[in-house]
N, C-alpha and C positions, 0 to 999 in steps of 0.2 A: 395564613389559613389552614387550618387542620386538613388534614389527607382524610380521603374519604376511600373506603375499598371498593372495590367493582361490586359486590355483591348490593351495596349501599347506595347507589348510584339512583336506584327507581325510586328511592326517598327523597332523590333530591331535584326532581324536575324542574325546570326553571331557572334552577340556582346557580352562580358561579360553585365551582368547588373544582378539589386538586386531587389527580389522581398519582400516583405513584409505583412503576412495577419495572417489568421487562418486555419491549417489542418481543413480542410473540410473531407477529405478521404483519406485512405491511403489502398492501395492495394498493397500485395508485392505478389511475383512471386520467379521463382525457380533461375533467375540471375539478377534480378530487381524490386524497387520496385518504384510503380507510386504513387505520391502524389497530389493530387487538393490542390493546394491552393486558398484562397478567400479572396480576399478586397471588396472595397464600389464597384471596376467598373465590379465584376466579376468574374470568377476562371481561371487557368491556371493550365496544367497539367507539373509535374516536374519529372523529372526522377532522381532516385537514384542508382546507379551501385558499389558506395562504400561498404564494406561487414560491416565496422565499423559503419557507418552511417545507413546502412540498421536496422543492429541490435539496435541503437540508437533510431532509430523511433518507431520500433516495442515495445517500453516503454511509448510513449508517447499516452495521451487521445485524440482523437476528441478535436476540438475548443482549442489548446493551438496554443498560438500566435509565428508564426519564421520568421524570415531573411533566404535567399535564395541567395546566390551568385554562377549564373551557365550562359551557355553560351544560346541564344537563337536559336535553330534549326528547319528546316522547317518537319511537321510532316501533313500530311492528315488527321488522325485519330484523332490529339489531337485537342481540342479548339480552333476556330479561326486558327485552321491548323500550330499553332508552339506550340513547348514545350520546357520546360528548363532544361537542361543535371546538375543536382546541383555540385557542386566543395564543398561546405561548406553549413551549416545549422546553425544557429544560435537559440537558443531556448531564447525566448523574456519574457515570461510569460506562465507557465505551467497549463495545464488545469488538476484540482484535481480531476477530473474524469468523466468517460461518461456523455454526456448531456440526460437532460429528454427527449429532444426530438430528435429523428433521424433526423438530417437534411443534412446526406449526400443522402436521398432519393427525388428523383426528385417531386415527389408528398407526402406531410406528412398522415401518416396515422395515428396521434392523433386525438381524437374529440376536438370540441370549447373550453371545457373546461379545458382540460389541457393545449392545447394551450395557453389559456387566464391566467392557474396557473403561467403556465411558459414563461410568453409575452418576458422578455429579452433576453430570448435563441432563443423561436418562432422566431421571429420580423427576428433572422440573415440569416433565408432561403431566397433564392432567389424571392420566389415567394411572400414569406409576405412584405418583404421591396419592391418589385414591387408595394404594393398595396399603400405607404403611401410614394413614389416617384410619382406616378400620385395623391395623396394628397397633396402633395407639392405642385405640377404643378398646381394643379386646383387654390389654394390660390394664385398662384403668378399669373396667369389669373387673377384672381379678383380684386385683386391689379392693375394690368396692364390696367386693362382696364378701373376702375374707374379713376385712374390716367390722365388718356390719357382724360378723359370727366372732368375736373378740378374739382374732388373731393378733399377733406382733408380726411387724416387717423386720425382718433384720439382714444383715449387711454381712459375709463372711467371707474368709479370706480365698484369693484365688490361686495362690502359690503355698501347695502341701508339700508335708515331711514324707506322705504315705500314700501312695495311689487308692483313688476310696476304690474304686468296684476292683476286687481280684479280675484279672481275667480280659479286663477290657483294653482296646489299645489307649496309653498316656502318652504327653509330651514331657520329656524329661528337659530341664535345663538345669546350668550350673549356680546354683545360690550362695554364692561368696566362697565357692570351692567345696560346697556339698552337694549331694544330688537334690534334686528337689522336682515338683510334677505340676505342671497345670490342671486346677479341679476339675476331675468329671462330673463334681456336682457337688452343692453344697450339704450333700444326707449325712456325714459327721455330725457336722455342724449345727442342723438343724434339728438333731435328735438331741443333743446335746442340751440344745434350747428346750426342748421340753421340760427338762426338768428346772427351769428358769419359769416360765412362760406360759407351759401346756400347751400353745396353742403358737404358731410362728408358721411366716412363708415369707417369700423371699422370689424376689426376681432379678435374674441376671444372668451372664454369660456361661458358660461352660465349656469345655475342651474335649474334643473325642478325636485322638490320631486315626482318622479314618481313612484304610487305605483304599476304600471303596470310592469309584467315580461317577456315582450314578444318580438320578434325580431324586433322592430323597436321601443323601447323607451329604453334609456338613461337619468341618473338623470344629467349626466355632458356631455354637446357635444361644438363642435366651433361651432359658428352663424356668417356667413357673412352679415353682417346688414349695409344697407347702407339708406342715408335720402337725400333731394333732396327739394330746395324751389322753389318759383313761378313758379307753376306747373298749368296748367290746369285743370286736374282731373287725375282719378289714373290712366287713361291709359299712361300717360308720366311717372309715376311709370313702367307698365307694358313694355314699350320700353326701360330701361335702364336695369330691368331683364333680356330682353332679351340678350341686349349687354351683359350684364356682366357672362350669361351663354353660350353665345358664346364666348366670351373672359377664359373662363377657360376651355373649347372642344379646344379651337384652344393651349392653352399653354400645354395642355395635349399632344396634337400630335406631339406638336416641344418640349418640354423638357421631354416627360416622352415616346418617341417612342418605347424605349426597355423595357420599361415596361409592357406598351400595347399590345408588341408583346409575351412577356411571357407570359402574360395573359390570350392571344386571344380575347381582349376586343374588341367587337363592338361599335365601336366608333358612337354617334348620327349626325345629322347633325342640325343645326339648323334653322330654314328657316330664310328670313326676317322679315316676318308677321308669329306669332305663333298663330294657332287657338284658340279661344278662346267661353266659352257657357255660355251661363247665369246658375246660379246653380237651378233654379225654372225649367230653359226648360232642363238641367239634367235630376233633378229627375224625371221629365216626360216621357223624353225616356227611361230611365232603368227602369220607374214601366211601359212601354207599353212591353219592351222586355221581363222584366223577371216577371210580375204577381205580384211582391213585392210593399207592399206598403209603398213607401218612401217619396210620397209626401208629403209637411208639415213636414218632419224631420229638425230639424235644421242645420242637418251638414250631410257630406258626412261619410258612414261607408265604413273601407277599399274596400272593394270587390266593393263599388260604384264605388272607385276611380279608382281600376281596369279597370272597367266596360268602363268608360269613357277614358281610355288611349286606352283602342284596341277601339273605338269608332272612337278618331281621329286618330288612326292606320291604320285604314281601308277607314276613310273619306279621310284622308290629305296627311298618308304616314309618320307622322309626331310622335315624339317621345314625343311632348312637347304639353298639352294643357292646356289653361288657364281655370279658372272657376273664372267667376265672379259674385258679387252681391247678397252674403251671407245676412243672416239675421243680423239683427244690433243685435240684442239680443246673438249673437254668437263671437262678435267682441269685442275687449275691448273698453272702455269707449270712447278714443280719436279717435278713429272712426269715417270719415265722412261720415252719411247717404246718399242715393241715393235721389236729390233734387225731382226725379218724386215718388219716392218709398219710404216714409219715415220709413216705417218696415225692408226696404232691406240697403244694406250697399255700399258705393264707395271702395270695397275690390275685394280681389282676392285671390288665389290658385292659384300655377303653379303645374301641376304633369308631372312628368319625368318616362314614361314609366308606368303610371299607379301609382305611388308615391307621395304623398303631396310633392314637392322637398324647395318650397318658400311660403311663406305667406305674404302680402304686402297690399297695399292701400292708399288711400287719409287720410290725418287727418284731424282733428277743428284745426282751427288758431284763432277762434276770443274767447277770454277770457268769455264772456258772455255764448257764447255754451259749454265752458267746465261749467260753474257753473250749467248751465242746467242740460247737461249730468251726472254729479258727483250725484246731488240730485237727478236722476229718477233713479241710480243704489245706494241708502241710502250708498252715500260714503261719506265721512267728506271732505269736502275743504281744510281744515284746515292742515290734515295730505298732500296735494301737494302743499303747501304754495310755496315751492322753487321752485318747478317743474310753476306753473302757473305761477309765477312773467315774465317770457320768454314771456308770451302772454299778460300781463299787458303793455307791452312797443313795442309791434307790431312785429306779423309775418304774415310773409307773407302765401299763399294756399302751402301747403308741402304734401310730400307723403314720404314712403319708405318702404323697404321689408327686411327680411333675409331669409338667405337659409342656410338649417344645411348640414355642411362639409359633416358629417357621413354621411349620407343620399344619400347623392350625389354619393359619393363614392362606397358605397354600392351597390346603384341600378346600375352604371355604368359597375361594375366588375362582377353583377349578384350574390352576396351574398345572402346567406339564411338570416345571420343574421347582423344586424347592425353594432355588437362588431366584426366581421372580419375588419372592416374599421375605428376602434380604434384603438389605440395604447394602452391605459391601462384603459378601461370601469372602468364605475361605472353605476351603477345600485343599484335596492333594493337587489341585494345579494351579491354583489362586493365592498371591499374597499382596495382592494392588487390585485395584486403589485402595 
């Protein structure tokens, strides 16, 4: 007999079928025992009337894995209007104790630290699984969109001989007696590959030795990176970012609709043209509105990002806003300056509901400009020789961006902490599970 998933039982009314999954909850009554069985597609109600089976079930712990054979019958009060009357139940794998998380509850009562300590169990809860169904759909949407735009997916090293972004915190390691670093981004490699493929992207982990123990920082996260050549300026990059985010949102709607409904997620609309504001103009607006002295600061504080997100919502009814023209001093050395404002950069951040979601911009593409940029920041060009080789042999104007997957999902589901959208978070405190 072939296994039937719980979301298929409504198609089997009157037929004998086999279910397999975890015992989510057992509710014994005087004449019958109800078992809620969970599998990857949802839950089903199993009715057990045989006294011997009922007594046997009473000795099992929740999360034991079982196979059930029975007849599907209509029952309006059961999940999906169907219940399965069991004729036999076989133990596949016994749970050795009651789980540390009360998974039977509709809403988990445990606090985040306990959920993270027992992540392998906590993620079994439908509400937690739903988060990562949304995450998976977002990655699929990113890939699907860029594939359609003729990008090539690449995979790059995560152990590097040179720190990618000067000034950022890096993890060092001993690489057979030599110093090495965990990759902060695939930036150098995706730029190099513009010289081969013109358009490339990567989805993979990046590492930041963040000393901050905040609700928005992680030491390891998934970065959705892209780079494209033969651009006119960073506006072309912003157009691709907009397409990528719209594709992610569309795929979530299409492939994770049940998860969206379960979590009550308010999905954003991504307009054809996302509003944009210059960094300096935005600072002046914030200062005028709040009285805070922010003009001249080299970056936006989280509170100021939130202010601009609220402004975009008021002015345009949009959950997204680009902030452009950041000070060149706050961007990596490979960032192209604004030709009309040498102290400003051809770069941007994309804010989503007041939170930085993506960073990107136009890169330098001439070797001589790289040598000047490195010297101006007191960086040794010899340390970047393998990277600079790409520019010795001709590179087109190009640019790219990176989206933080966990941040996007966390903001989408209105999580108070990015760790809620991370399977096994790594931060300044946590190295397990």
